[in-house]
C-alpha positions in Angstrom: 0.0 0.0 0.0 1.4 3.4 -1.0 1.1 6.6 1.0 -0.2 8.3 -2.1 -3.3 6.1 -1.9 -4.1 7.5 1.7 -6.8 10.1 2.1 -4.5 13.0 2.8 -1.1 11.8 1.5 1.3 14.4 0.9 -1.2 17.2 0.8 -1.6 17.0 4.6 -1.0 20.3 6.3 -0.4 21.4 9.9 -0.9 24.7 11.4 2.6 24.8 12.8 4.5 24.0 9.6 6.0 27.5 9.2 7.7 27.1 12.5 9.0 23.6 11.7 10.5 24.9 8.5 12.1 27.7 10.6 13.5 25.2 13.1 15.1 23.1 10.3 16.7 26.1 8.6 17.8 27.5 11.9 19.6 24.2 12.7 21.4 24.2 9.4 22.4 27.8 9.8 23.9 27.0 13.2 25.8 24.1 11.9 27.2 26.1 8.9 28.0 29.1 11.3 30.0 26.9 13.5 31.7 25.2 10.6 32.5 28.6 8.9 34.1 30.0 12.0 36.4 26.9 12.3 37.3 27.1 8.6 38.0 30.8 8.7 40.4 30.3 11.6 42.1 27.5 9.9 42.7 29.4 6.7 44.5 32.3 8.6 46.7 30.2 10.9 48.4 27.0 10.3 48.7 26.3 13.9 44.9 26.5 14.4 44.5 24.0 11.6 46.9 21.6 13.3 45.3 22.2 16.7 41.9 21.3 15.1 43.2 18.1 13.8 44.9 17.3 17.1 41.6 18.1 18.8 39.8 15.8 16.4 42.1 13.0 17.1 41.8 13.5 20.9 38.0 13.6 20.6 38.1 10.3 18.7 40.2 8.7 21.6 37.7 10.2 24.1 34.7 8.8 22.3 36.4 5.4 21.8 37.6 5.0 25.3 34.9 7.0 27.2 33.1 5.4 30.1 29.7 6.5 29.2 28.3 3.2 28.6 27.5 3.8 25.0 27.3 1.0 22.4 30.1 0.8 19.8 27.2 1.1 17.2 26.8 4.7 18.4 30.5 5.6 18.8 31.7 4.3 15.4 29.7 6.7 13.1 31.1 9.7 15.1 34.7 8.3 14.9 34.5 7.7 11.2 32.9 11.2 10.5 35.4 13.1 12.7 38.4 11.2 11.0 37.1 11.7 7.5 36.0 15.3 7.9 37.5 16.8 11.0 35.8 20.2 10.7 32.3 19.0 9.9 32.8 16.2 12.5 33.8 18.6 15.3 31.0 21.0 14.4 28.4 18.4 14.5 29.6 16.8 17.6 29.8 19.9 19.5 26.1 20.7 18.6 24.4 17.3 18.9 26.9 14.5 19.6 27.8 15.6 23.2 24.3 14.8 24.5 25.3 17.5 26.9 23.4 19.2 29.7 24.0 22.5 31.4 25.2 22.2 35.0 21.9 23.9 36.0 19.8 21.2 34.3 21.9 18.5 36.0 21.4 20.2 39.4 17.7 20.6 38.9 17.1 17.0 38.0 19.3 15.7 40.9 17.5 17.9 43.4 14.0 16.9 42.4 14.9 13.1 42.1 16.3 13.4 45.6 12.9 14.6 47.0 10.6 12.5 44.7 12.2 9.1 44.2 12.4 8.3 47.9 8.6 8.8 47.9 8.2 5.7 45.7 6.7 2.9 47.8 9.0 -0.2 47.8 7.7 -3.5 49.0 10.7 -5.7 49.9 8.5 -8.6 50.7 7.0 -8.5 47.1 10.5 -8.3 45.5 11.8 -11.1 47.7 8.7 -13.3 47.0 9.0 -12.8 43.2 12.7 -14.1 43.4 12.0 -17.0 45.8 9.0 -18.1 43.9 11.1 -18.0 40.6 8.3 -16.0 39.0 9.2 -15.8 35.3 11.1 -12.7 34.4 11.4 -11.5 38.0 15.1 -10.5 37.2 13.7 -7.9 34.9 11.7 -6.4 37.7 14.5 -6.5 40.0 16.7 -4.8 37.5 14.3 -2.0 37.0 13.8 -1.4 40.7 17.6 -1.3 41.2 18.6 0.9 38.3 15.7 3.2 37.8 14.4 3.3 41.3 10.8 2.3 40.2 9.4 -0.6 42.2 6.8 -3.2 41.3 3.2 -3.2 42.7 0.6 -5.8 43.3 -2.5 -3.9 44.2 -3.2 -2.6 40.6 -5.7 -3.3 37.8 -4.7 -3.0 34.2 -6.9 -2.5 31.2 -5.4 -2.8 27.7 -6.4 -0.9 24.7 -5.7 -2.4 21.3 -6.7 1.0 19.7 -5.7 4.4 20.7 -9.3 5.8 20.1 -10.5 3.4 22.9 -7.8 4.7 25.3 -8.8 8.3 24.5 -12.5 7.6 25.4 -11.5 5.9 28.6 -9.3 8.9 29.4 -12.2 11.3 28.8 -14.5 9.3 31.0 -11.9 9.3 33.9 -11.1 12.9 33.5 -14.8 13.8 33.9 -14.7 12.1 37.3 -11.6 14.1 38.5 -12.0 15.8 41.9 -8.4 17.0 42.7 -6.1 17.2 39.9 -5.3 16.0 36.3 -1.8 15.8 34.9 -1.0 15.2 31.3 2.5 14.9 29.7 2.7 14.1 26.0 5.5 14.3 23.2 3.1 15.8 20.8 -0.2 17.7 21.0 -2.1 18.8 17.9 -4.4 21.7 18.3 -7.2 20.0 16.5 -10.5 17.9 17.0 -9.0 15.1 19.3 -7.4 17.6 21.7 -10.3 19.9 21.5 -12.5 17.2 23.1 -9.8 17.0 25.9 -9.6 20.7 26.2 -13.4 20.9 26.7 -13.2 18.6 29.6 -10.2 20.2 31.0 -11.7 23.7 31.0 -14.9 22.3 32.7 -12.8 20.6 35.4 -10.9 24.0 36.1 -14.2 25.6 36.7 -15.0 23.0 39.2 -11.7 23.7 41.1 -9.7 20.8 39.8 -6.0 21.6 39.2 -5.1 20.9 35.6 -1.5 20.7 34.3 -0.5 20.1 30.7 3.1 19.5 29.5 4.4 18.9 26.0 7.6 18.6 24.1 8.3 21.6 21.9 10.0 19.7 19.0 7.4 16.9 19.1 4.6 19.4 18.8 6.2 21.9 16.6 4.3 20.9 13.5 1.1 20.7 15.3 0.5 23.8 17.2 1.2 27.6 17.2 3.4 29.5 19.5 0.3 31.1 21.4 -0.9 27.7 22.6 0.6 28.0 26.1 -0.8 31.5 26.5 -4.3 30.3 25.6 -4.1 27.3 27.8 -3.0 29.5 30.8 -5.8 31.9 30.1 -8.3 29.1 30.4 -6.8 28.1 33.8 -4.8 25.2 32.5 -1.3 25.3 33.7 0.8 24.7 30.7 4.6 24.2 30.4 6.9 23.3 27.4 9.7 20.9 27.6 12.9 22.3 26.1 11.6 25.1 23.8 13.7 25.4 20.7 15.8 28.6 20.6 18.3 29.0 17.7 21.8 29.4 18.9 20.9 29.0 22.7 20.0 25.4 23.2 22.6 22.6 23.6 20.0 20.3 25.1 18.3 20.0 21.6 19.1 16.4 21.0 17.1 15.2 24.0 13.4 15.3 23.9 10.5 14.4 26.2 8.9 11.3 24.5 6.7 10.4 27.4 3.0 9.9 27.4 1.2 10.2 30.6 -2.2 11.0 32.1 -2.8 10.8 35.8 -6.2 11.6 37.4 -6.3 12.2 41.2 -3.4 9.9 41.7 -5.8 7.0 41.4 -6.0 6.4 37.8 -3.2 6.6 35.2 -2.8 6.1 31.4 0.2 5.5 29.2 1.0 4.0 25.9 2.3 4.9 22.4 -0.2 7.5 21.4 0.1 11.3 21.4 -2.9 13.7 21.3 -3.1 14.3 17.7 -5.8 13.4 15.1 -3.7 10.8 13.2 -3.3 8.6 16.3 -7.0 8.2 16.6 -7.5 7.7 12.9 -9.4 11.0 12.3 -6.9 11.5 9.5 -5.0 8.9 7.6 -1.5 10.2 6.3 0.0 6.7 6.4 -3.0 4.3 6.2 -4.6 2.9 9.3 -2.7 4.1 12.3 -2.2 1.3 14.9 -1.5 2.4 18.4 -2.0 1.0 21.9 -2.2 1.9 25.6 -3.0 0.8 29.1 -5.2 2.1 32.0 -3.8 1.7 35.6 -5.9 1.8 38.7 -4.4 1.3 42.1 -1.0 1.7 43.8 1.1 1.6 40.7 -0.3 5.0 39.6 2.0 6.6 42.2 4.9 5.9 39.9 3.3 7.7 36.9 2.5 10.7 39.2 6.1 10.9 40.3 7.4 10.6 36.8 5.2 13.6 35.8 6.2 15.6 38.8 9.8 15.0 38.1 9.8 16.6 34.6 7.3 19.4 35.6 9.6 20.6 38.4 13.0 20.0 36.7 12.8 21.5 33.3 13.4 25.1 33.9 15.0 27.0 36.7 12.8 30.1 36.5 9.5 28.2 37.0 7.6 28.4 40.2 7.8 24.7 41.3 6.1 22.6 44.0 7.1 22.7 47.5 4.6 20.2 48.9 4.0 16.9 47.0 1.7 15.4 49.7 -1.5 16.3 48.0 -0.5 14.6 44.9 0.9 11.5 46.5 -1.9 10.3 49.0 -2.4 6.7 49.7 -5.8 5.6 48.3 -7.9 2.8 49.5 -8.2 0.3 46.6 -8.6 -3.3 46.3 -7.5 -4.9 43.1 -9.8 -7.4 41.1 -6.9 -9.6 40.0 -3.4 -10.6 41.0 -0.2 -10.1 39.2 2.4 -7.4 39.2 2.6 -4.0 37.6 5.8 -1.9 37.3 5.7 1.5 35.5 9.1 2.9 35.1 10.9 5.9 33.5 14.0 6.1 31.4 16.2 9.2 31.1 19.2 10.2 29.0 20.7 11.8 32.1 21.3 8.5 33.6 24.2 6.3 32.6 22.0 3.3 32.5 19.9 2.6 29.3 16.9 1.1 31.1 14.6 0.9 28.1 17.1 -1.1 26.0 17.9 -3.4 29.0 14.3 -4.2 29.6 13.8 -5.2 25.9 16.9 -7.3 26.0 16.0 -9.0 29.2 12.7 -10.0 27.8 14.3 -11.7 24.9 17.0 -13.3 27.1 14.6 -14.6 29.6 12.0 -16.1 27.1 11.7 -19.9 26.7 9.1 -20.2 24.3 8.5 -16.9 22.4 9.3 -13.1 22.6 7.4 -10.8 20.2 8.1 -7.1 19.7 6.5 -4.3 17.7 8.0 -1.0 17.0 7.6 1.9 14.4 11.4 2.1 13.9 13.9 -0.6 14.1 17.4 1.0 14.5 19.2 -1.1 17.1 22.8 -1.6 18.5 24.9 -4.6 17.7 24.3 -5.7 21.2 20.6 -5.7 20.9 20.9 -7.5 17.5 23.0 -10.2 19.2 20.7 -10.8 22.0 17.6 -11.1 19.7 19.5 -13.4 17.4 20.8 -15.6 20.3 17.3 -16.0 21.6 16.2 -17.2 18.2 19.1 -19.6 18.0 18.2 -21.0 21.4 14.8 -22.0 19.9 12.8 -19.1 21.1 10.1 -17.9 18.6 11.4 -14.3 18.2 9.3 -11.9 15.9 9.3 -8.3 15.1 6.5 -6.2 13.6 7.3 -2.9 11.9 5.2 -0.7 9.8 3.9 -1.5 6.2 3.5 2.2 5.4 6.3 4.4 6.8 5.9 7.8 8.3 9.6 8.6 7.5 10.9 7.0 4.3 14.6 7.6 5.2 14.2 6.0 8.7 12.2 3.2 7.1 15.0 2.4 4.7 17.3 2.2 7.8 14.8 0.0 9.6 14.8 -2.5 6.6 18.6 -2.5 6.6 18.5 -4.5 9.8 16.3 -7.2 8.6 18.9 -9.5 6.9 21.2 -9.9 10.0 18.3 -10.6 12.2 16.6 -13.1 9.7 20.0 -14.8 9.4 19.9 -15.7 13.0 16.4 -17.0 13.1 14.3 -13.8 13.9 11.1 -13.5 11.9 10.0 -10.1 10.5 6.6 -8.8 9.8 5.3 -5.6 8.1 2.0 -4.3 9.2 0.1 -3.9 5.8 -2.9 -1.8 6.9 -0.6 1.2 7.6 1.6 2.6 10.3 2.0 0.7 13.6 3.2 3.2 16.2 2.7 0.9 19.2 5.8 0.1 21.3 5.3 -3.3 23.0 6.7 -6.7 23.7 5.2 -10.0 25.1 6.9 -13.2 26.2 5.9 -16.7 27.3 2.3 -15.5 28.3 4.1 -14.3 31.6 5.3 -10.7 30.8 4.5 -7.7 28.6 5.6 -4.2 28.1 3.6 -1.3 26.9 4.9 2.3 26.7 6.6 5.0 24.7 10.0 3.2 24.0 10.8 2.4 20.3 13.5 0.0 19.3 15.6 2.8 18.0 18.6 5.1 19.1 16.4 8.0 19.9 14.2 6.2 22.4 16.9 4.0 23.8 19.7 6.5 24.2 18.5 10.0 23.8 14.9 10.8 24.9 13.0 10.8 28.2 10.7 7.8 28.0 8.4 5.7 30.1 7.2 2.2 30.0 5.0 -0.3 32.0 6.0 -3.9 32.8 3.2 -6.3 33.4 3.7 -9.7 35.1 1.0 -12.5 35.2 -1.9 -10.1 34.4 -4.9 -10.6 32.1 -3.5 -7.7 30.1 -0.5 -9.9 29.2 -2.9 -12.3 27.5 -4.7 -9.5 25.8 -1.5 -8.1 24.3 -0.6 -11.5 23.1 -3.9 -11.7 21.3 -3.4 -8.2 19.8 0.0 -9.5 18.4 -1.7 -12.4 16.9 -4.2 -10.1 15.2 -1.4 -7.9 14.0 0.5 -11.0 12.6 -2.7 -11.9 10.7 -2.9 -8.5 9.1 0.9 -8.3 8.3 3.1 -9.7 5.6 6.0 -11.8 6.8 9.0 -10.8 4.9 11.4 -13.1 6.5 12.2 -15.4 3.5 12.5 -12.3 1.3 15.5 -11.2 3.4 16.9 -14.6 3.9 18.0 -15.2 0.3 18.2 -13.3 -3.0 19.1 -9.7 -3.5 17.0 -8.4 -0.7 19.2 -10.3 1.8 22.2 -8.1 0.9 22.6 -4.6 2.0 22.8 -2.1 -1.0 25.4 0.5 -0.9 22.9 3.1 0.0 21.7 1.2 3.0 25.2 0.7 4.1 25.6 4.5 4.2 22.2 4.9 6.0 23.4 2.2 8.6 26.4 4.3 9.1 24.5 7.4 9.9 21.7 5.6 11.9 22.9 6.8 15.3 23.0 10.4 14.0 19.2 10.3 12.8 
């Protein structure tokens, strides 16, 4: 199915497109400006030219031997670029490769985490019993608790939504019941019909005295909304903040975006998943065929983790904001009795940590599987280490499958995604492409025992650069619901495994080789 056959196709327009074009041009100008300065100095002083090359060599050594826990798959493209084109490589690395943060940003996150993370409710008896009873995949839970600080919970019910539109309807129902507060944090918000339904409810709740907070990523929403959105929300009583606003020439934090999707109502009910608050996610528009997205509703003790994840970002992003001093009203313990057993573990992943929690969770699911491990992702751009883990699981007899889109939203990235097929297929992994359109969901399920649902793609951006969140589910009905949804997706997908096992398609074309080289830079 071709994108030109969809309703909107290339004619699709967004009310923030002018600003998006401005951002792209500004970034290019910044790169050219830095590059021109370096070239100018090099032309006028031989010692500066020599110094530049020495600096490039030293930078290569630092990248190669750095203790930043980065995969060689990410380091090598930078090393090759800097060695081949020292001036361009230095310019790009200084702007986007450092993954750097200001001292103030680090200080704010450390400060708020020191206050909020201890307020997570750890149950040592639960952690111990999961290990002693040899609950399948309990090691994944232990890892997440130790390295991200987010604990597992028992007293929580989960409802899974196989369509984003069902998740939206559930959110609207719960938001109408709000008595105390509503928190919403999303990578992308489109000022259109879907969000207008949400806005109508939020405005009504503000009038009832409910505190409403809305938080979105500037780059993620830049093609969807205009610059007066925040002012309009605040005028209506909706407290609105923007993550990392784009400012040409001023922002060295540009490479790291808030990719999380969270709604919390009164600290009792929470939602997360793959969908943003834009029309295409709910199939009101069809730029890339049918849009497949998923989400979960949590009710009970585990909602506390989603609340804390939201409060962390809300209070850390800018030093001149008026932040919270009393978190007690948002972290009350509510009486609730779950209808089923099992364990729920929401967690957050941050590029400011040295640990890549999202990637390690996916790897642990594949390593721990005995029968099957299935994954779905809109983008498949993985490290050699992740490639090895998936391949070894398949070689050990595990049914490893990956679903990617049948219709891409970004053709360049889609070409990179397909470049990974041959190596995976060679090791026994089965690849499916979702023919109805674009699958944006980010999930995994294994052995009918564990599943994940959240915002984390199997790509470098999600695994290494963005602020993300996910939810681990152990021995819940939702795990079986997710497996059933995978089976439905397989039935609607084309298996391309054999196509990439033999023949010309199994070999990387020269263009794909180049794309693989720059994949970590995308």
